[in-house]
N, C-alpha and C positions, 0 to 999 in steps of 0.2 A: 435569668434563664440559665440553668445549669446544664452540665453534661453536654457541652458543645462538642460536636464531632471534630476530632483532630487526627492528623496523620502521624507517622512515626517520629517526625521531628518536633511534634508538639504544635505545629502551625494548624490553623483552622482548615478543615477539609470538608466544609459543607458544600455539597453539589448544587447545581441549579435544579429547580423543581422539575423542569422538563427532562433532565438527564436521569432522574431516579427511576428505578424499576416500578415503584408505586405509581408514578405518573404514567409511565408507558403501558403498564398492564391495565390500569383503569381506562386508558384511552381505547383499549380494545373491546370495551364492553358492548358497544352496539353490534359489532361483528359477531361477538360471542352469542348474543341473544338471537341474532338473525340465524346463525347456524343451529342453535338449540331448537328454535321453533320449527325449522325445516326438518332436522333429523329426528325430532321427537314426535312429529305430528301423529303418526299412526299409533305409536306406543301410548301417548298421553290420551288420545281419543279412546283407546281401549280401557285404560285404567279409569278414566272418567265414567265410561259406560258401566263398568263394574261397580263403582261407588254409587252410581245412581240406582242400580238394581239392588244393591245391598242395603241402602238406606241406613247407614250406621247410626247407632244411638249416640255416639260421641267420637271425637277425634282427640288423640293425644299426640303432642309434638315432643320431640326429644332432640336436644342440640346443646352446644356450648359456644360461648363467644359470639362472633359475628353471626354464625348460623342460628344461634338462639334469638338474635334480633330479627332474623328472617322469620323465625317461628312466631314472634310477636305479631308480625304482619300477617302471618297465616291465621292466627286466631281471629283478628278482626275481619279478614277477608272471608274466611269460612263462615263465621257467625253471621255476617251481614249478607252474604250471598247464598250460601247453602243452608243457613239457619240451623246449623248443628253445633251443639255445645263443643267447645274446643279448649283444652287446657294443656299446660306445659308439664311434662313429667319431671320429677326430681330423680336424676339417675342414681343417686346414692340410695334410694329406696331399695333398689335391686342389687346394685354393685357393692354397697357397704352393709346395709341392713339385711339383705337377703330375703326381702318380702316380695311376694308375688300377688298381684291384684286380679280381680275378675275383669278381664277386658274382652269378654265375649261380645260380639256385635259391634266392636269398636275398630277404628282404623288408627294405626300407630305410624306417624310420619317422622322418620329420622332424617335429619339434615346435617351434612358434614362435608367439608372439603376433602379430607384425607380418607375418611371411613375407617380409621384405625384406632380411635380412642377406646381403651378397654371398658370404661364405664358406659359408653354409648352402646357398645356391642353387648355388654351384659344386660342392659335395659331392653335391647331388641330381642335377645334370647328369652328373657323373662316374659316379654309381651307376647311372643309367639306361643310359649307354653301356656299362657293365660287366655289364648283364643283370639288374639287380635290379628287383623290383616296388616302386614308390614309393607309400607311404602317407603323407599329411600330416595333422597335427593342427594347425589354425591358427585363430586368432580373426578373421582377415581373409579372408573367402571370395573376395574379388576380388584377392588378393595374387599376386605372381609365384610364390610357393611353391605355392599352391593350384593355379595353372594348370599347374605343372610335374609334378604328381603324377598317378599312375594313378587313385588314389582319394584324394579330399580330404574329410576329416571336419571339419566346422566345430565350433568350441567353443561358439558361441552365448553368449559372455560379454558381448557388447555393448561399447560404448566403455569403455575403462579409461584414465582420465586421470592417476591417481596414478602417480608414477614407480615405486613399488613394486607389482609384479604381485601380485594376490591372487586375485580371482575367476577370472582366466584360468588360474592355476596349479591351482586346485581343479578347474576344468573340464577341464584336461588329464588330471589323475588319473582323473576320472570317465570320460572318453572312453576311456582305456586300459583301465579295468576293464570297460566296456561291450564294447569290441572283443574282449578276451580271453574274456569270457563267451560271446560269439557264436562266436568261433573254436573254442573247446573244446566248444561245445554243453553247457555245464555248467548244469543247471537251477537248482541251489542258488545259484551265483554270479549267474546272470541275475536270480533273485528278489531276492537281496541288493542287487544294483546298483540295482534299481528302488526300493529303500527308501532310497537315499542322500539324496534331498532332505530327508526327515524327520530323518535322522541329522545332517545338516549343520546344519539349523535348530536342533536340540536342542543341538548342540555349541557353536553361536554364543552361546547363552544361558548357558553355564557360566561360573562366576566363578573366574578364575585370578589374582585380585589378590593372593593370598597369596604369589605369586612376587616381587612388586615389592620388598619389603624386602631380598630376597637379591640381586636382579639390578640394581636401580636404582643402587646405589653402585659396582658393579663396573666395572673397566676391561678385564677379560679374561674370557672365558667359553668353556668347551667345551660343545658340544651333542652328545650321544651317543645313537645309535640302532643298530639292527642289522637285517639282512635287509630285509624289506619296509618297515621304518621308517627305513632309512638315508637315503632321499631327503628325508624331512621334516626330519631332523636337518640335512642340508645346506641346506635351504631356511631353516630357523630361523637358522642361522649367518649366511647371506647377509643376511637381513632385519635381523638384529641390527646388522650393520655398516652397512647401507644406511640404515636409518631411525632407529637409536638411537645411532649413533656408538660402538658397543660392539665392541671387537675380539673376534670370536668365530670359532671353528674347529669344524668337524664331524668326528667320528670314529666309526668302528664300535666297538662295545663290545669287539670282538675285537682291535682295533688300538691302542686308546688306551694299553695297557700298554707298547707298544713305543716308549718314549722320552717321548711327551707326558705320561704319567702323573706324571713327576717334577715338573712345574710346578704341579700342583694342590695347593692348600692354603688356609688362611684368606685371604680376599680374592680368591680365584680360584675362582669357583663352577662347578658343572656342572649342566646341564639334561639330564635323561635322558628320552627319549621311547620308550615301549615299546608293543608290541601283545601280545595274549594268545595267543602261539604258543610254539614251542620256544626262541625267543630271550629270552623274558621272565625266566626264572630267573637267567640269567647277568647280565642288566642289573640285576635286583634285588640280587644279591650284590655287584655292583660299586658300586651306590648305597650300600648299607649300609657297605661298606668305606671308601668316600670320606667318608661322614658321620662314621664313627668316627675318621677322621684330622683332623676339624675342617673339612673342606671344606663350603661351603654347597651343599647338594644339593637340587635341585627335580626332582620326578619326576611324569610323567603316564603312566598306563597300567600302573603297578605299585606295589608297596609295599615300603618299606625303613625300618628303624628309623633315626630321626634325620633323615630327609628331609622336606622340605616337599612334601606330596602334593597333586596337582591332579586334579580330577574329570574323567572321560571318559565318553563315551556307549558303552553296551554294544553289541556287534555283532561280526560275523566279523572275525578278525584280518586277513584278506587285504585288507579295505577300511578298516581302522582309520586309516591315515594320512590319509584324505580328510576325515572330520569333525575329526580332530585338527588339521588345517591351519586350520580355521575358528577353533577355540579359540586357536590360536597367534597368528593375525593380530590377534585382538582384544586379546590380551595385549601384543603388540609395539606396537600403536598407543598403548596406555596407557603402556608402558615408555618409548617415545620422548618422550612429553609429560613423564613423570616425570623424564626426564633433560634437560629443557629444550630439546627439539628438535621441529621440525615435520616429521613423517614424509613429508609431501607434497613437501617441498623439500630433499632431501638435497644437500649441496654437491657440485658438479662432475659431477652425473649427469644424463642425459637419458632420456626414455622409450624411444626406439628406439636401440639400439646397433648400428652397422653395421660389423662386423669383416670385414676382407679376409682 
């Protein structure tokens, strides 16, 4: 475990997990989502009604980093609930190559914490010129991104000072669920979305420390999810790199057998994140197979012989990644400290990344 945080005298300066900004900000997530649902109720109902009336032929998402992992969730959420083709934009198409596409009758959803990244803004401007309806999800209501959108949905996460995004990511997922519930006029999804604050609060209290003996000594990790849960697997892998100094890669349970499977073995664990839908049996079978090979397997949301099982909050599978993220952030703050790192000060990183 390298790059241990040290003070000016050279002594170890690793904080307790609970004292970090990452931990404290993630702990606010349930209140953030409660505020968001209340403050955005009229706005999101109106945007949902417009999307229903427009019946777009496609949705394009545009984001970077954690926000792009929220966009992965958006793809599965929109395609399974609204049944509209959803794809991720490559910002360099417009920001570097200068190409504009035909986006008439499309919706362009831009997701960002700061709303300042030049490539994101260039993509939004190009999408507008190409005929798309622009919807932004942003934590900065006075940002250039919010100003450029036809409809700007604020995340209401408040200031987020930790380099690692936590509450704003959870807020992005909740805003997407809220938007799709209104767009589809799905009463069950509307009701379940309103229960998210309680589910997130309960998930935050869950004890995932059983994962630490498996993950703390590791130098490599696969995080595996599928379908609606793929985005949270991507987020877990990014945060493991960012805050824990742990080389981690995310894979779909359907893709990990295509080459990456060969690397897994003793000393190279796997974290599987499942939700209770049609993807769960396959992930459970994968977890059992890996454990049988001597791989250290940690699993949340499913059961497998030989795996270290982590508790989850019951609820509809379509929303499962949202409370799961709260449990994950609490674990990762503890894992960073267990590995001798300060999750608030990852080396070489800054809060706002401005990609051209």
